[in-house]
C-alpha positions in Angstrom: 0.2 -0.2 -0.2 2.9 2.4 0.9 4.6 2.2 -2.2 1.1 3.0 -4.6 0.4 6.4 -2.5 2.8 8.7 -3.4 3.6 11.4 -0.5 4.2 15.4 -0.9 5.1 17.3 2.0 5.1 21.2 1.9 6.0 22.8 5.0 9.1 21.3 6.2 10.2 23.5 9.5 10.2 22.6 13.0 6.8 20.6 13.1 6.6 19.7 9.2 9.9 18.6 9.1 10.0 15.4 11.8 6.6 14.5 11.0 7.8 14.1 7.2 10.5 12.2 8.4 8.4 9.8 10.0 6.1 8.8 6.7 9.5 8.4 4.9 10.6 6.2 7.7 7.6 3.8 7.1 8.7 3.6 3.2 6.5 6.3 1.9 8.1 8.1 -2.0 8.5 11.5 -0.7 8.4 14.9 -2.4 8.8 17.7 -0.4 9.1 21.9 -0.7 9.9 24.8 1.5 10.1 28.4 0.9 13.5 28.2 2.2 15.3 25.0 0.7 18.1 24.6 3.7 14.9 23.6 5.9 14.2 20.7 3.5 17.8 19.4 3.2 17.9 16.6 5.6 15.0 15.5 4.3 16.8 15.6 0.6 19.5 13.6 2.0 17.7 11.1 3.4 15.5 10.3 -0.4 13.1 13.1 -0.6 12.8 14.3 -4.1 13.0 18.3 -4.2 10.5 19.9 -6.0 10.7 23.6 -7.1 6.7 25.0 -6.2 4.1 23.5 -4.6 2.4 22.8 -7.8 5.0 20.8 -8.6 5.0 18.6 -5.5 1.5 17.8 -6.4 1.8 16.8 -9.5 4.2 14.1 -8.1 2.1 13.2 -5.7 -1.2 11.0 -4.3 -1.2 13.0 -1.1 -0.2 16.0 -0.3 0.4 17.6 3.1 0.6 20.9 4.1 2.0 21.9 7.5 2.9 26.4 7.2 3.1 29.3 9.5 -0.1 31.5 8.9 -3.2 31.6 7.2 -2.3 33.9 4.5 0.7 31.2 3.8 -1.8 28.3 3.2 -4.0 30.4 1.2 -1.0 31.2 -1.1 0.3 27.4 -1.0 -3.1 26.1 -2.4 -4.5 28.8 -4.2 -1.6 31.0 -5.3 0.2 31.1 -8.7 2.1 27.7 -8.4 -0.3 26.4 -5.9 -1.0 22.5 -5.3 -4.5 22.8 -6.4 -2.8 23.9 -10.0 -0.6 21.0 -9.9 -3.2 18.2 -8.0 -4.7 15.8 -10.2 -8.2 14.2 -10.1 -8.3 11.6 -7.2 -5.5 12.9 -4.9 -5.9 13.8 -1.4 -5.0 17.5 0.3 -4.3 17.7 4.0 -3.7 20.8 5.4 -2.0 20.6 9.0 -1.6 23.7 9.6 -3.5 25.3 12.6 -6.0 28.1 10.5 -9.1 29.3 9.7 -12.2 27.1 9.9 -14.0 28.9 7.0 -10.7 29.1 4.8 -10.4 24.9 5.1 -14.1 24.8 3.9 -13.0 27.3 1.0 -10.0 24.7 0.2 -12.5 21.5 0.3 -15.0 23.5 -1.9 -12.5 24.5 -4.5 -10.5 21.0 -4.5 -14.1 19.0 -5.1 -14.9 21.0 -8.1 -11.8 19.5 -9.2 -12.5 15.9 -8.5 -10.0 16.1 -5.5 -10.4 15.2 -1.3 -9.5 18.2 1.0 -9.2 17.6 4.5 -8.2 19.7 7.6 -5.8 17.9 10.3 -4.7 20.6 13.1 -2.8 19.0 15.9 -1.8 19.8 19.4 1.1 18.4 21.0 4.0 21.0 19.6 7.6 19.9 18.5 7.7 17.5 21.0 5.0 15.6 19.9 5.9 16.0 16.3 9.5 14.6 16.9 7.9 11.7 18.9 4.9 10.8 16.5 2.6 11.3 19.5 0.6 14.9 18.7 -3.4 14.8 18.8 -4.4 14.8 15.4 -8.2 16.7 14.8 -9.6 15.5 11.4 -12.3 17.5 9.2 -13.5 16.3 5.7 -15.5 13.5 4.1 -15.3 9.9 5.5 -13.7 8.6 2.6 -11.3 10.6 2.5 -10.0 10.7 5.9 -10.2 6.8 5.9 -7.6 6.8 3.3 -5.2 9.1 5.1 -5.8 7.8 8.9 -2.4 5.4 7.7 -0.5 8.0 7.6 -1.9 10.0 10.2 -1.4 7.0 12.6 2.3 7.0 12.0 2.2 11.0 13.2 0.1 10.9 16.3 -1.4 8.8 18.8 -5.0 10.3 19.0 -6.8 10.8 15.8 -10.0 12.0 15.9 -12.5 12.5 13.0 -14.5 16.0 13.8 -16.9 16.2 10.9 -17.0 18.2 7.5 -14.1 20.3 6.3 -13.6 22.8 8.9 -14.3 20.9 11.8 -10.5 19.6 12.7 -9.7 23.4 12.7 -12.9 24.4 14.8 -12.0 21.6 17.3 -8.1 23.2 17.4 -9.8 26.4 18.2 -11.0 24.6 21.1 -8.2 23.1 22.1 -6.4 27.1 22.2 -9.2 28.2 24.4 -8.4 25.6 26.5 -4.7 26.3 26.9 -5.3 30.3 27.0 -7.6 29.9 30.1 -5.2 27.6 31.6 -2.5 29.5 31.3 -3.5 32.7 32.2 -5.0 30.0 35.7 -1.4 29.0 36.2 0.7 32.5 35.7 -1.9 34.1 37.8 -2.1 31.3 41.1 2.1 31.6 40.6 2.1 35.5 41.0 -0.6 35.4 43.9 1.5 32.4 45.6 4.8 34.4 45.8 3.2 37.5 46.6 1.2 35.6 49.7 4.9 34.7 50.7 4.7 30.7 49.5 7.8 28.7 48.0 6.3 28.4 44.9 8.2 24.7 43.9 5.8 23.5 47.2 2.7 25.1 45.9 3.6 22.9 42.6 3.9 19.9 44.6 0.7 20.3 46.1 -1.7 21.5 43.6 -0.5 19.5 40.8 -2.1 16.6 41.9 -5.3 17.9 43.0 -8.4 19.1 40.5 -5.7 21.9 39.2 -3.2 19.4 37.8 -3.4 20.0 34.1 -0.3 19.7 31.7 0.3 23.6 31.5 1.0 22.8 35.1 2.8 20.2 35.3 5.1 21.3 31.9 5.2 25.0 31.6 5.4 25.9 35.6 8.2 24.8 36.6 10.3 26.5 33.6 8.5 29.3 35.1 10.2 29.1 38.1 13.5 28.3 36.8 13.0 31.4 34.6 13.2 29.7 31.6 11.1 31.2 28.7 12.1 29.2 25.7 9.8 28.3 23.2 7.9 25.0 23.0 4.9 27.3 21.1 5.6 31.0 20.8 4.0 33.7 22.0 3.1 35.0 18.5 1.7 31.8 17.2 -0.5 31.5 19.9 -1.8 35.5 19.5 -2.7 34.2 15.9 -4.4 31.4 16.9 -6.2 33.0 20.0 -7.1 35.7 16.8 -8.6 33.2 14.6 -11.0 31.4 17.3 -12.1 35.5 18.1 -12.7 36.0 14.7 -14.9 32.7 14.3 -16.8 33.4 17.8 -17.3 37.0 16.4 -18.7 35.4 13.1 -20.8 33.2 15.2 -22.6 35.6 17.8 -20.4 34.4 20.4 -19.1 36.3 23.3 -15.9 35.3 24.9 -14.8 37.5 27.0 -12.2 35.4 29.0 -10.4 34.8 25.5 -10.3 38.3 24.9 -8.6 38.9 28.0 -5.9 36.4 27.4 -5.2 37.7 24.0 -4.9 41.4 25.3 -2.1 40.2 27.8 -0.1 38.0 24.7 -0.6 41.4 23.0 1.2 43.4 25.5 3.3 40.9 26.0 4.4 40.9 22.3 4.6 44.8 22.2 7.5 44.7 25.2 9.5 42.1 23.1 7.7 38.9 24.3 6.6 37.6 20.9 9.2 34.9 20.4 9.2 33.7 24.1 6.7 30.4 25.0 3.5 31.1 26.1 4.8 30.5 29.7 6.0 33.9 29.6 2.4 35.3 30.1 3.7 35.3 33.7 5.8 38.4 32.5 2.5 40.3 31.8 1.2 40.0 35.1 5.1 40.3 36.6 5.1 43.8 35.1 1.3 45.2 35.8 1.9 44.0 39.4 5.6 45.3 40.0 7.0 42.0 41.3 9.4 39.3 39.7 9.2 35.3 41.1 12.3 34.5 42.3 14.2 31.7 40.1 13.8 28.0 41.5 16.4 27.5 44.4 17.6 24.3 42.0 17.5 26.7 38.4 20.6 28.3 38.3 19.8 31.8 39.1 17.8 35.0 38.0 18.7 35.6 35.1 15.5 35.2 32.6 13.7 38.0 30.9 12.3 41.2 32.6 10.0 43.0 30.4 11.2 46.8 30.2 9.3 49.3 32.8 
């Protein structure tokens, strides 16, 4: 089966590179394209065929994956002069794994269907670690027949694969994921600021609350980084702002009030305005520290107080 399905991969960055590599590890013939060819060099050295445009990838492939940055990039990759839809043949399947706009996913699916092509949106959660370890959660939108066809490939990329509904449903599910993360991050960071002002040792607090009802991934994985003043990105602030903007735009379209999400977006925008756009999402604590005129001490085992502080 693997040899019958030629695969194309567009977008070979921090996430897309290792994901593409997993499919190559399982024997799928691969054509690749990236705006910066250098980021695809390792895949080409492993045997992937370099293509000069997204259209060329599509012409060489039965199933075409895209994993790019912004909705504008998705639109260009699919609808641009040398885009996927200009090269894909009838019967192929397009799989966009970018976190993008649900309405754009539906538009791609309609345009693809007019050419006898199937299109699936399949955004992921799990970050660069999940991409490298093939442990992603994949939220899928599209026609059942197309989803069934690509499921064996998705199984090489993630552990949780759920078909959410028609085109756009995968992107809507990813927005739900991001809304939860936004609310969780402000809760984690406010708890840490509160605990510090109350005179508590936050390492001890985390030991207590991490095993109770407050326990969650962000508390377990990101709160210790805050205590170490480690704001290196697993997921960048500027990318999270993009996702929150998509969710808020979709909420407005559906006449939904999302005051919690809007508040968190404003705090992250303030963080970005103060130079924190390329830090990890746990850096939200820096914005809260600034408005409260305090700074959490570095954890005793964290190696000093050298982490970022927002300018006054």
